[in-house]
C-alpha positions in Angstrom: 145.5 59.4 -26.5 145.4 57.0 -23.6 147.4 58.2 -20.6 146.8 61.9 -21.3 144.7 64.0 -18.9 142.4 66.5 -20.4 139.6 67.1 -22.9 139.7 67.8 -26.6 136.8 70.3 -26.1 137.2 73.2 -23.7 133.4 73.3 -23.1 133.5 69.8 -21.7 136.1 70.9 -19.1 134.0 74.0 -18.2 130.8 71.9 -17.9 132.5 69.6 -15.5 133.8 72.5 -13.4 130.2 73.9 -13.3 128.7 70.6 -12.3 131.2 70.1 -9.5 130.8 73.5 -8.0 127.0 73.3 -8.2 127.2 69.9 -6.5 129.4 71.4 -3.8 126.8 74.1 -3.2 124.3 71.4 -2.6 126.6 70.0 0.1 126.7 73.4 1.7 122.9 73.7 1.6 122.7 70.2 3.2 125.0 71.3 6.0 122.9 74.5 6.4 119.8 72.4 6.6 121.3 70.1 9.3 122.5 73.2 11.1 119.0 74.6 11.2 117.8 71.4 12.8 120.6 71.5 15.4 119.7 75.1 16.4 116.0 74.2 16.8 114.8 76.2 13.8 114.4 73.3 11.3 114.2 74.5 7.7 113.7 78.1 8.7 115.3 80.5 6.2 116.9 82.6 8.9 118.7 79.7 10.5 119.8 78.4 7.1 121.2 81.8 6.3 122.8 82.0 9.8 124.9 79.0 8.9 126.9 81.0 6.3 126.3 84.6 7.3 129.0 84.8 10.0 131.2 82.0 8.9 132.4 83.0 5.4 134.9 80.1 5.0 134.2 76.4 5.2 136.4 75.8 8.3 134.4 78.4 10.2 131.1 76.9 9.1 132.2 73.4 10.1 133.2 74.8 13.6 129.7 76.4 13.9 127.8 73.3 12.9 129.9 71.1 15.3 129.2 73.4 18.2 125.5 73.3 17.3 125.6 69.5 17.0 127.2 69.2 20.5 124.3 71.1 22.0 121.8 69.2 20.0 123.1 65.8 20.9 123.3 66.7 24.6 119.6 67.5 24.5 118.7 64.6 22.1 121.0 61.7 23.1 121.4 59.5 20.0 124.9 58.1 19.6 124.2 56.5 16.2 123.1 59.8 14.7 126.0 61.6 16.4 128.4 59.1 14.9 126.8 59.4 11.5 127.1 63.2 11.7 130.8 62.9 12.6 131.4 60.7 9.6 129.5 63.2 7.3 131.7 66.0 8.7 134.9 64.0 8.0 133.8 63.4 4.4 132.9 67.0 3.9 136.3 68.2 5.3 138.1 65.7 3.1 136.2 66.7 0.0 136.5 70.4 0.6 140.2 70.2 -0.6 138.9 68.9 -3.9 136.3 71.7 -4.1 139.0 74.3 -3.5 141.2 72.8 -6.2 138.3 73.0 -8.6 137.0 76.4 -7.5 140.4 78.1 -7.7 141.7 76.3 -10.8 142.2 77.8 -14.3 141.0 76.0 -17.5 143.8 76.1 -20.1 145.2 74.2 -22.9 148.2 71.9 -22.5 150.2 70.2 -25.1 151.4 66.6 -24.9 154.0 65.1 -27.1 152.0 62.4 -28.9 154.5 60.7 -31.2 157.9 62.2 -31.7 158.5 60.1 -34.8 155.5 61.7 -36.6 156.2 63.8 -39.6 155.5 66.7 -40.1 156.4 67.7 -36.5 153.2 69.8 -36.1 151.3 66.5 -36.0 153.2 65.0 -33.1 151.5 67.1 -30.4 148.1 66.7 -28.8 146.4 69.8 -27.3 144.0 69.1 -24.5 142.2 71.3 -22.0 142.7 70.8 -18.3 142.0 72.5 -15.0 145.3 73.6 -13.4 146.0 75.5 -10.2 147.0 79.1 -10.7 150.7 79.5 -10.3 150.4 82.3 -7.8 148.7 79.9 -5.3 151.0 76.9 -5.7 152.3 77.3 -2.1 148.8 77.6 -0.6 146.8 75.0 -2.5 147.0 71.3 -2.0 147.9 70.2 -5.5 145.9 67.4 -6.9 148.4 66.7 -9.7 150.9 68.7 -11.6 149.2 67.6 -14.8 145.9 69.1 -13.7 142.5 67.6 -14.1 140.3 66.9 -17.1 136.6 66.5 -17.0 136.9 62.8 -16.0 138.8 63.7 -12.8 136.5 66.7 -12.1 133.4 64.6 -12.6 134.7 62.1 -10.1 134.8 64.8 -7.5 131.3 66.1 -8.6 129.9 62.6 -8.1 131.5 62.4 -4.6 129.9 65.8 -3.8 126.5 64.7 -5.1 126.6 61.5 -2.9 127.5 63.5 0.2 124.7 66.0 -0.6 122.2 63.1 -0.8 123.6 61.6 2.5 123.2 65.0 4.2 119.6 65.2 3.0 118.8 61.7 4.3 120.4 62.6 7.6 118.4 65.8 7.9 115.2 63.9 7.2 116.1 61.5 9.9 116.6 64.3 12.4 113.8 66.5 11.4 111.1 66.8 14.1 108.3 65.9 11.8 110.0 62.6 10.7 110.3 61.5 14.4 106.5 61.4 15.0 
């Protein structure tokens, strides 16, 4: 079945979607933690909640954290950290499209023509499960691929999200007031 996108077991596809979305939420928590440091209330629950309370969509949260970072870096001049933060924001913005494709996709079966010369004809098809964009959002979503994504492609995004989450955690630890003593 080389060349086909998808999974023979629907549960594998669903598990990959779950892992990817959970990994993305870790990214959001990492951003909220950094935000709490930028606003001078490091790791305080009210400042972590503040990050997402007003800004319900990712673009709004990114705008809020960038404003907070501007004020923070004016008071704590550190061009290396400021550059690192900018790079983390670019990665997050880039990966957010993948997150949206996964979060707004639909898991469904797709059938591939495996071998047209096979007899009986019922055996010439391969059914695999994929994550596909819902047809009603085709004009709004940035499509990853008309074929959709199987667990392999989804897990690739999940791993990217996990790496970003780890990098945000390391960055927050570097900035945290207790780590600078």
